[in-house]
N, C-alpha and C positions, 0 to 999 in steps of 0.2 A: 504494500500500500504506500502511496505517496504521502508526503506531509499534508497536502491539502485534503486528501481523503480521510486521513486520521483526524485532522482538525474538524472536518464536517461530521464525522462519527461522534467526536467529543461534543460538538455543538448539539447534536440530536440527544445524546445522553444527558447533557446538562439541562436541556429543555424538559426532558421527561422527569428528571430529578426535581427541577423547580416546580413542575406540575404536582408531583407527589407531595413536596413540601407544602405547597399551598393547600392541598386537600387536608393535610393534617393540621396545619396552622388554623385553618378556618373551621376545623372540627366537622368536616364533611365526609370523612372516611366511612364507608360502608363496604361490606364484602363484595358488592356488585356496583360497578359504575353505572350511573344513570345516562340517559341519552345526552343530556346537557354536558355531563362530565366527559363523555366520549368526544363531543364537539370541542370542548375546551382543551382536551388532550391533543386533538388534531391541530387546533390553533397554536398550542404551545410548541408543537414540533415545527409548524410553519414559522413561528417566531424564531426558533433556533436556526432555521435555514436563512431567514432574513438577516439575523444577527451575524451569521457566518459570512454572508455576502458583504455586509457592512465592514466587517473586520478585514476582508480581503481587498477592500478598496481604500485602505489607509494611504497608499502611495499613489492613488489616482485622484480623480475629480472629487473635490470637497462637496460639490452639489450632489453628486451621486451618493456619496457616503452619508451625508446628512439626510437625504431622501430615504435611503434604505434604513437608516437608524431610526428615523421618526416612524416609518411604517412598522418596523419591528416593535417599537415602543407602544404604538397604538394597538397592535395585536396583543402584546403582553397585558396592557391595561384592560382590553376587552375581556381577556380570559379572567382576570381578577374580578371585574365587574359581574360577569356572568356567574362566577362561583359565589361571590358575596350575595348577589340577588337571588340565586337559585332559579333563575329563568333568563331568557333572552328578552329583555325589555329595554325601553329607552332609559338610560341612566338618569339619576337625579342631577339637579344643578350642582350640588356638592361633588358628585362623582365626575361631572364634566370639568369642574375646577381642578380636581385631582389629576385629570389628564394633562392639563397645562403644567403642573408640577412634575409629572412623569416625563414629559417632553423636555422641559428645562433641565432637569437633573441628568437624564440620559444623554442629551446633546452636549451638556457641559462636560460630562465624563468622556464622551467620544472625542470632543475637541482637545481636552487635556491629554488624552492618550495619543492623539494625532501629533501633538506638539513634541511628545517624547519619543515617538517612533521614527 
């Protein structure tokens, strides 16, 4: 396996671990995943792929990297909102405000990392 393939596999693994961590933190663990939890697991894996793309664009276009980073952040936020709300519904105003904080912190971390790479 190449380094990129290994890093992609690690990204998928990390996404699954983050999903499991959220299930336990939110006290949502049951022996069987609900349909919503399967959806959020899929979105978590997609988020891992988007994050991997963002990481692989550090030495390329800043616009491309910010776009993939924000898309990954929105996907991650959506997973958290669906799990907290226990349904696919329009988030509350406070939850939309939290999206702004998600985007600001994740973009700030991405820019900080870009400066160091």
